[in-house]
N, C-alpha and C positions, 0 to 999 in steps of 0.2 A: 640703266641696265635693261637689257632685252629679256623679257619674260617668256619662257616656253609656254605654249598653249596648254600642255598637260599640267604644268605647274599652276597655271591660272585656273584651270577647271577643277583641280584638286582643292585649291583654296576656296573656290566658290562652293564646292560640295560641303566642305567642312563648315563654312559659314552658314549655309542653308540648314545643315543638320543641327547646328547649335542654336538656330532660331526656331526651327520647327518643333524640336523636342520640348523645350520649356513651354511654348505656346500650347502644344498638344496636351502636355501634362496638366496645365492649368485648365484647359477646356474639359478634359476627361474627369477632373476632380470637382466639377460643378456640383454644388450641393453638399460636398464633403470638406470644404475648405474652412477649417477652424482657424483661430488666430495663429497657432503654431505653424499650420500648413502654409498660410499666407506668408509668414516670415521666411520659411524654407524656400518657397517658390520665388520670392523676391530675391533671395540670395542666389538661387539657381539662375535667375535672369541676369543678375550682375556678373556671375561667373561666365555665362554664355557670351555676354557683351565683351568681356575681357578677352576670351579666346577668339572671338570674331575679329577684334581689333588686331590680335596677334597674327591671325591669318592674313589680314589686309597688309600688315607690315612686311610680309614676305613678298608682296607684290610691289609696294612702294613704301620704303621706310620713312617714318616721320616721328620726330621726337615727341610731339604732342600726343600722337596715338600711343606711343610707348608709355608715356606718363599716365594716360587715361586707362590703358589696359591694366597697369599695375594697381591703380586705385580701384578699378572694378573688381579685380581679383581679390584684393584685400577686403572690400566691402562684402562681396559674395561669400567669402570664407567665414567672416564674422557672423553674418546673418544665418547661414546654414548651421553653424555650430551652436548658435544661440537657440535656434529652433529645436535641435536635438536635446539641448540642456533643459529647455522648458518642458519638453515631453517627460523628462525624468523628474523635474521639480517644478510644478506649475506655479509655485510662489516666486520663482526666480524671475526677475525683471531686469533686463539690460536697458538702462535709460538711453534715450536718444542722444543725450549730451555726451555720455561715455563713448558711444559709437562714433559720433562726429569727431570727437577729439582724437580717437585712435586712427580714424581714416585720414584726418588732416595731417597728423604726425607722419603716418606712412607715406602719404602723398608728397609731403615735403622732403622726406628722405629719398624717395625715388626720383623726385625732380632734381635734387642736387646731384645724384649719381649720374643720371642720364645727361644732364646739361654739361657735366664735366667729362663726358665720354667714357665713363666706367661701366656702362650698361652691359657690354659683352663679358665682363668679369664679375665685378661686385653686384651688378644688377641681376644677372642670371642666377648667381649664387643666392642672393636674397630671395628671389622668387622661388627657387627650388626649396630653400629652407622653409619658406612660408607654406608651400604645398606639402612638405613632409610633416610640418606641425599640424596642418589641417587634416591630413590623412591619419596621423597617429591619434589625435584627439577624437576625430570622427569615429575611428574603429573602436575606441574605448567606450564612447557614449552609445554606439550601436550595440555593442556587446551587452551593456546593461539593459538596453531596451529589449533586446532579444529575451533576456531572462524574465522581464516583466510582462511583455505582451505575447511572447511565443509566436512572433511573426517570422515566417521563413523569408519574406520579401526583404527583410533587413540584411540577409546574407548577400543579396545582390549589391547593396550599398557597401558592405564590408569588402567584397571582392573588388568593386570599383576603386575603393580607396587604397587597397593593396596594390592594384595595378598602377594607380597614379603615383603612389609613393615610390614604387620600384623604379619608374622612369626618371623621377627627379633625384632619387638617390644615385642612380647611374650617372646622371649629369653632374651632380655634386662631386662624386668620386673622380670623374675625369677632369673636372676643373681643378680639384685639389692636387691631382697627380701632375699637373703642368701641361696638359693637352691644350692645343690651340682652341680658342673660343669659337673660331669659325667652323670647326669640325662638328659641333653639336648645336649650331643654330637650327631653327625650325626648317629653314629652306636649304640646309646643307645637303640633304638627301644621303646622309651616311646612315649606317645601320643603327647607331645610337639615337640619332635625331629622328629616324623613321619610327623607332620603338617608342620614343617619347610622344610623337604625334599620334601613333596608333593607340597607345595606352590612354592618352587624354580623350580621344574620340570615344573609345569604349567606356571610359569613366562617365562621360556625359550620358551615353545610352543606358548603362546599368543603373546610374543614380536616378535617372528620370523614371524608369520602370520600377526600380526598387522602392522608391518613396511612394509612388502611386499605389503599389500593392500593400505597402506598410500602412498607409493611411486607410485603405479599405479594410484591412484586417483590424486596425484599431477601432474603426467605426463599428465593425461587426461585433467586436468584443464589447464595446459600450452598449450596443443594442441588446446583446445577450444579457448583460448586467441589468439593464433597464427592465427587460422582460422578467428576469428573475425577481427583481424588486417589486414589479407590478403584480406578479403571481403571489408573492409573499403578502403584499398589501391586500390583495383580494381575499386571500385566505384569512388574514387577520380581520378584515371587515366582516366576512361571513361569521367568524367566531364571535365577533362583537355583537352582531345582530342576533345571533342565537342566545347570547348571554342577556341581551336586552329583553328578548321575548320571555326568557325564563324569569327575569326580574319582574317584568310587568305581570306575569301570571301569578307570581308569589305575592305581589302587592295587592292584586285583586282578591286573591284567596285570603290574605291577611286582613284586608279591609272588611270583607264579608264576615269572616270569623269573628273579628273584633266587634262588629256591630251585633252579631248574635250573642257574643259573650256578654256585652254590656246589658242587653235586654234580658238575658237569662239571669244575670246577677240581680238586676232590678226585680225581676219576677220572684226569685228565690227570697230576697229580703222582704218583699211585700207579703208573700205567703207566710213567712216565719213571724213577722212582727204583727200581722193583723190577726193571726190565729187566736191569740189569747183574748183580745177584746170580743171577737166573734163567739168564742166559747162561752165567755161570761154572759154575752147577750143571749145565747141559746139557753143557758141554764136559768137566766133570769126570766125569760119567757115561759119556760117550763114551770118554774116556781109560781109565776103569776097565774098561769092556767090552773095550777093546783089550788091557789088561794081563792080564785074565783069560785071554784067548786065548794070551797069551805065557807063561802058567803061572809068574808071578812069585811070590815068597814071600808068605806070609800077612801078615807084619808090615807089609810095604809096602802091601798092600791095605787093612789096617786104618787105616794112616796116611792114605791117600787118602779112605777113607770118612769119617774124622773131619773132614777138610777140607771135604768136601761137606756134612756135618751143620752145620758152622759157617756155611757159606754159606747153607744153608736157614734157620738161626736168624736170620742177619742179615736175610734177606728178611722173615721174620715180624716182627722188631723194626721194620723200616722201615714195614711196613703199620700196626703199632700206633702208631708215631710220627706217621704222616700222619693217622691218625684223631684223635689228640689235637690236632694242628694244626687240623683241621677244626672241632673243638669249640671250641678257644680263639679261633678266628676270630670267633665270636659271644661273647656274655656267658657266663660260667661257669654251670654248672648250679646252681640255687639254688631254695629254696622259692618257688613262685608260686601264685597263685589261678587255676585254670582258668576259673572263672566270670568273673572280671574280664578275663582274656585274651579270652574269648568276647565279652564286652560291648563291647570296643573295636572288634572287626571285624564284629560282628553287623549293624549298620546298613548297612555296605557290602555284605555278602552278601545281605541282604534286598532292598536296592535293586536289585542285579543280578538276583536271582530275580524280583522284581516286574516288571522290564522284560521279562523273558522269559515272564511269566505263569506262573511256577512257584511253588508254595507252599513257603515255608521257615519252619519253626518251631523253637523252641529251648526246652528244659526243663532246669532245674537242680534235681536232687533232693537236693542236698547243702546243707550250711550254706555261706553265701556266703564265710565265712572259711576254708573247707577249702583246703588247699594240697597240691601235689605237687612232686616233684623233677623239674624240667624247665627249659627255656629259653623265655621268653615269645616272643621273636621267631621262633625256629624252630618253636615250637608253632603260632603263628599262620600261618606260611608253610605248614606241613603241612596245616592246616585249609583255608586258601585253595586249595591245590592240589587237595585231595580234593573239596571242594565244587565247585570250578571244573570238575573232570572230570565230576562228577555233573550239573552244569548243562548241560554240552555234550552229554552222552548224552541227558538228558531233552528237551533242545531239539530234538534230531533224532529223537526217538521218535514213531512213528506209532501212537497208541492213543487210545481214547475215554476212558480213565481219566485224571482230572486229575493231572498230575505233581506230586510233592511230595518234599521233602527234610526229614528230621527230624534235628535235632541234640539230643543229650542228654548230661548228665553225671550219673553215679550211682556207687554203690559196689558191689563184688562180692568174693567170696572164691574163692580158687583156690590149690591146693597148700598149704593151711594158712596162707595169707597174705592180708591184706586189700589190695584194689586200688581205685584210683579209675579209672573207665572213662569215656572220652569216645567216644561212638558217633555215627557218621555213616551214616544209612540213607536209601535212596531206594526208589521203587517203579518204577524203570526196569528194563531188561534185566539179568538175572543175569550174574555173571562166568562166562565160559566155562570149561569143564574144562581147556582148554589154558592159559589164563591162570593158573588156580589151581595147576596142576602146575608152573609155572615161576616161582613167586613169588620164589624165592631166586636166580634168575639175574640177572646185572648189568643187563641191558637187557630190559625186559618192558613191553609196551604192548598195549592193546586198540583203540587208535585207528589209523586208516589212515595218518596222518602223524605220530604221536606219537613222542617220543624214548625213552619207557619209563623215565624216571628218577624219576617220582613215587613209585611204590611202593617202589623201592629206597631213596630218601631217607627215606621214612616209616619203613620198618623199621629202617634204620641208625640214625636219630636216636633212636627209641624204645629200641633196645637200648643205646645210649650212656647213656641215662637210667636204666638198670637196669630197664627195662620190656620189654614185647613188644607186637606188633601182631597182631590177628586179622583177616584179610581173607577174606571169604567171602560167601555168599548167605543170604537169610532161610530158615528151616526150611520144609520142604515143606508143612506144614499152615498156613502163613501166606501172605499175598499175595506174589507174586514181587517180587524186588528185590535190590539189592546192599547189603552192610553192611561197614563198616570200624570196628574198635574199637581204641582206644589204651589199653592197660592200663598205667597209670602208678603209680609208687610214692608213696604218701602221705608228706608231709613230717612 
């Protein structure tokens, strides 16, 4: 059959269009191709191959090409519908086995029809029915996607599917009315065949650009959702950090108040229980003085002195007993790891220091398993109170030097004995001479409104642990600052 050059040019243009559009869409969606998009674009490529083979058939009819175009049409339609369905329900999965079985059955059906010469009737009717099914199902799925994603690009797909369905409904209607099959072949150049070709070409254009826009809208929507979730997460993180800061501040205040409360209770009990023996001792001394004036015998005086000695011993025993009560109010002294005790409270101390813009560092120069004889709770309270005092002093310090506090744990030798030393040093004002000269007095403070119990608690607790405290200033050849050292007995 002689082919008119215009017909050949038209077929080549249609083929080129159906090749360029899928490839262009694939290239333009680089970076946006999710698994659903890849499925759709694969279906679009199969649909394009089917229509290209249909255009080649108008130039030179071939039964093999006709069978292949039917299979490509069926495969493309199934893949595109599955992509839309997965967009609606991500959990949906069309297995490869089901796809292959459906394609093989469809391929066998079209092979039988074409080889028996029924393609101009039953073959075309089957293809048109397939495209009507594709268009109807695609329109329903697209309508649901429009409600979910609010993408205007989906209207292009709906329009394309309406055009495609109208052309094939027209062909079905003419076939069922008894019209000759030759009048609506693709190459018949009748008004109805021309409308079918035009609607199919427009479908390819609108579907390509419509899905491209839809995918971009979907990605933009996901990006907006991710940004909203990120902003919500950042706000939640800020609120959590604020709550953690407040919690750490409350823990510091509670620890310091608890330490002061324990020492205050101890002091109150000591004053109350020792007052009676001291009063008796005072009255006895007064009576002894009176008896000396009366020139009584020595034996009687010795008896009175012995009584007063007993009263004095009783007062000493009472003090020792109350000290034991204070210790037993907490856990008994036992081997503990000073490094682990520091690790528990270090985040709280660093959080408080950071809030006041004060550098706080910690160095452990011992094995992490090293232990000392102490009480974990009281040791942490002592450190809380000492660091808290340093923070208060540095916070009020007027200096160009960046304030810092250094905590360290290391070992040392003194008096022929090995010690574990916990050091708290800062670069703030030194302890005054007056403070250092009254370290052993019951009430001593360098703060305008302080109660003066911190240093007393520190020294008392360390002595109860068979250790001692060294409170002083840095050497003269070093930068100025205060230093507190707890010399603890290794376990």
